[in-house]
Structure formats: C-alpha cells, structure tokens
N, C-alpha and C positions, 0 to 999 in steps of 0.2 A: 348592552343595549344596542337594541335592534337597530337598522338602518333608519326607520319611520319613528321610532323613540328620538333619536338623536336632533331629529329636525323638527318636531312637531311644534317647538315654537314657532319657525319660520316659513310653512307652509298652509296661506291660507287656503288652499284651495279642498283641503280637506281638515280643518283644523277646526278644534273644538273651542279655540279662543276668539274663532271669527267675528263673532257680535261686539267681543270685547272691542278687537280691532276695529270695527264700524263705529262705534260709540268713541273712542279715542281718537282715530285719524278719519273718521267720515268715512261714508258709504264710495266718495269717486274716489278716494286712494286705495280701498281695498278692492273694488271694481277696476281700477286701472292695472294694479298686482295682477290679479288674477285673471284678467284678458291675457296681459303679457306674458306671463309663466305658461299658460294654456295653449299657447301660439308654437311653443317650443317643443322640439322633438324629443322623445326618450334622450337621446343622446345630448342636444345640446343642453337640456337639464341638468345631466349628468357634468358637463363641462361646467355649466354653471357653479354647481355644490363644489366640483374640485376647484374653481378659481376661490371658494368664498373660503372653503377648509383649508387652503395654501394661506390664504390674507391671515387667519386664525393661526396658522402656524406660524407665519412672520412675526406676528404679535404676540403671540407665546413665548417666542424664543427671545423677545425684548424686555417681557414683564416683568422683570428683577431689575431692571434699570429706569431712568427715568423717562416718564412720559412725555416729557417736554423735550428729549432728545431728538438730535436730527433724523434718526433712522425710525423714530419710533412715529414722528409725525411724517414721516415720509410713508409709514405703514396706514398710518389712521387717514391720511391723505388716501391712499389706494381703496380703503374700505369707504371713506366718502363716494369715492367716484363710480365704485362697483356699485353700492346702493342706489344710486342716483341713475346710472345707465342700464342698470339689472332686472329693477321690481316692478317697474312700471310707475314709479311717485318717485316725486322730486324733491330731496330734502333741504329746506333751509339751513343755515348754518345754526339756528336757532333751534330745529327740529331735531337737527342730528345731536347737537349738544341733549336735548332731552331723550331722546332716544338713549345717548350713554347713560344718563340718569335712572331710566329703566332698568338697564340691564342689570343695576346693584340693588334695584328696589322693587323689583318682582323675582324671588325666590326661582321662578321656571327658566326664567332668561340665564340668572347666573349660573344655575345648573347647566346648562345648555353652551354656554359658553366656555363656563370654569373645564369642561372635558377635554378642551385642550392645554389646559394647566391651571391649577389652585392660582385665582386671586387676577387671572385674564380678563374678568368683567371689570374687576375695579378698575385696574390697567387703564383698561379700553375707554373707560368713563370718565378718569382723567386726560388720558389723551385727545379725548371728542371733546372736552371741552376747552383744552388748550388750541386745539384744534382750529374751533368753531370762533374763539376770541379772537386769534392770530390773523384768521383769514378776513375778517370782519374790519380789522383796521386798515 
C-alpha cells in the first residue's frame, strides 16, 4: 500500500471524499482543516503524521484488552487531543463519539485504521464512546 493510499481517508486537501466531508461536517470544518494543514511545512506534516501513527500503534497494542481500561482511555484521550489540536476543527465529545461510529460504519475508514491491526477500528469506536460518556459526566 502506498503512502498516499494509506492516508487517503484522512487528507481533505486532495481527497476524493471532500464533498462527502463537507456534507457531513460542513464547509467551515473542512475549510478550517484544509487551511491548518496547508500552512504546515512538509517536515511539520511528516511530524503530524508520525504523531498520528504513534497513537494508532499504541491503540493497536491495546486492542485485545478492554476499551474501558485506564491505558486505552489514556490513549484514546490522546487521540481526542490530537484531533482537536491538529486538524483545525474542534470535536465535541458527541462528535468524537460519532466519528468513532463512522470508523466501523464506513469500510474505507475501517480499512485505513485496521492496517495497524485487525479490529482496531472497532476497538477505537468502543473506546471513543466510553471516553465521550466519561468526560461528559
């Protein structure tokens, strides 16, 4: 799998799914994400990608355990913080939970995420729902 194929579900700047993203999250969210990413140098984009991959690898190493475990919740909390600091859009807890549901409802996302380990998308979906519920309390 090429580097481009690996992340095609996440990069709105050259994404054939941009229109779908606009319909789901609105023009402002996509425009903000595009603007934030386009301001980054190639080195900064590579650092961002590496941070994302590290979070995925950490979550993948935990995926055979409970998504409610302290370790899983800490890692999914890091994912929430990463998304909110890196993509130019702030996810509410409810939107974060919905994003997790999309990870398993949309085969494109499942394929991209599960490349880090079979079942990772499902694990993240469950961990994100737990995280959102616990943080809302």
